[in-house]
C-alpha positions in Angstrom: -3.5 13.3 -4.1 -0.9 10.8 -4.2 0.5 9.7 -7.6 3.7 8.5 -9.7 6.5 5.7 -8.5 9.5 5.8 -6.7 12.3 3.4 -6.8 13.8 3.3 -3.2 16.0 1.2 -1.4 15.4 0.1 2.8 17.9 0.7 5.3 19.8 -1.8 7.0 17.0 -2.0 9.8 14.3 -2.1 7.3 13.1 1.8 7.5 11.9 3.3 4.2 12.6 6.4 3.2 9.0 8.3 2.2 10.1 10.7 -0.9 10.1 14.0 -0.3 7.5 15.0 -2.3 5.0 13.4 -0.1 6.8 13.9 3.3 4.3 17.4 3.6 0.9 16.1 2.6 2.1 13.3 4.8 2.5 15.4 7.6 -0.8 17.1 7.2 -3.1 14.3 7.1 -1.7 12.3 9.7 0.8 14.0 11.3 3.7 11.8 10.1 1.3 8.7 11.1 1.0 5.9 8.7 -0.5 2.2 8.4 0.9 -0.2 6.8 -0.4 -3.5 6.1 -0.9 -6.2 3.5 -2.8 -6.8 0.1 -4.1 -9.9 -1.1 -1.7 -9.5 -4.4 1.5 -9.9 -1.8 2.4 -6.0 -1.9 2.0 -4.0 0.8 -0.1 -1.0 1.3 0.8 3.2 2.9 -1.9 4.6 4.2 -2.1 8.5 5.8 -3.6 7.6 9.2 -6.6 9.3 8.6 -7.3 7.9 5.7 -7.0 4.7 7.1 -9.4 4.5 9.8 -12.6 5.1 7.7 -11.4 2.7 6.0 -10.1 0.3 8.8 -13.7 1.2 10.1 -15.5 -0.1 7.3 -14.3 -3.1 6.8 -14.0 -4.3 10.5 -18.3 -3.9 10.0 -18.4 -6.6 7.2 -20.3 -9.8 8.7 -17.4 -11.9 10.7 -19.0 -15.1 9.6 -18.4 -14.8 6.2 -15.6 -16.3 5.5 -14.3 -13.9 2.8 -15.2 -11.0 4.8 -12.8 -12.4 7.7 -10.6 -12.9 6.1 -10.1 -10.0 4.1 -10.3 -8.6 7.7 -7.5 -10.9 8.6 -5.7 -9.6 5.9 -6.2 -5.5 6.3 -6.8 -5.0 9.8 -4.7 -7.8 11.1 -1.9 -7.1 9.5 -2.5 -3.0 10.0 1.0 -1.4 11.7 1.0 1.9 12.5 4.1 4.0 12.7 4.9 7.5 12.6 7.7 9.2 10.1 10.7 10.2 11.9 12.2 13.1 11.5 14.5 11.8 8.4 11.0 11.1 7.0 11.5 7.5 7.0 8.8 4.9 8.0 9.9 1.2 9.3 8.4 -1.3 7.4 7.8 -4.5 9.4 9.9 -7.7 9.4 6.3 -9.5 8.7 5.1 -7.8 6.0 8.7 -7.2 4.4 8.0 -11.1 4.4 4.8 -11.6 3.5 5.7 -8.9 0.4 8.7 -10.9 -0.1 10.4 -6.9 0.3 14.3 -7.7 0.8 15.7 -3.8 0.4 14.4 -2.4 -2.9 11.1 -1.4 -3.1 9.1 0.4 -6.1 6.1 2.7 -4.5 3.3 3.6 -6.5 0.9 6.9 -5.9 -2.4 5.3 -6.2 -4.6 8.8 -5.1 -5.1 7.7 -1.6 -2.7 5.5 -0.6 0.7 4.3 -2.1 1.5 0.6 -3.0 4.7 -1.0 -2.0 6.1 -3.6 -4.1 9.1 -5.9 -4.6 10.9 -4.8 -8.1 10.6 -8.4 -9.8 6.7 -8.9 -7.9 5.8 -6.1 -10.0 7.0 -6.6 -13.3 5.5 -9.9 -12.9 2.0 -7.7 -12.6 2.7 -5.2 -14.8 3.5 -7.6 -17.2 -0.1 -9.3 -16.8 -1.3 -5.8 -16.9 0.2 -5.9 -21.0 -2.5 -9.2 -21.2 -5.8 -7.1 -20.7 -8.5 -7.4 -22.8 -10.1 -3.7 -23.3 -13.7 -5.8 -23.9 -13.4 -7.3 -20.3 -11.5 -4.1 -18.5 -14.5 -3.4 -15.2 -17.7 -1.3 -15.9 -16.2 1.8 -14.4 -13.9 2.2 -16.9 -16.0 2.4 -20.0 -15.6 5.0 -21.9 -12.3 5.7 -20.3 -9.6 7.1 -22.3 -6.4 6.6 -21.8 
């Protein structure tokens, strides 16, 4: 399970060094292959290849004539980029994905269980500020009774 936050800098070629603590699990789950794609919040998602495949099939099985489903398909699957971790544990973040997310050099990487979210730091700060405004009475039903 991926959890925790990491502040990372891309190198001059746009490569992200996966934190050491996650490399072995990524290697085990997908042979070092990962998929990086776009998210509606203008962050990026990073999935081990084997975790991505069932999600991509499920997204593509949605009704293509529904404009909302089509938009999600274009965003998630249309922007998906499969990359392989190199021997130094780095992956290349495609220029189109960097542009879409606003990521230039600095990245905040957050473990989300089976995948990661990658945020441009200032965008993450804005998103996090919104979390502070959440009303506990309006949390999704899945969080009812959860103490945190």
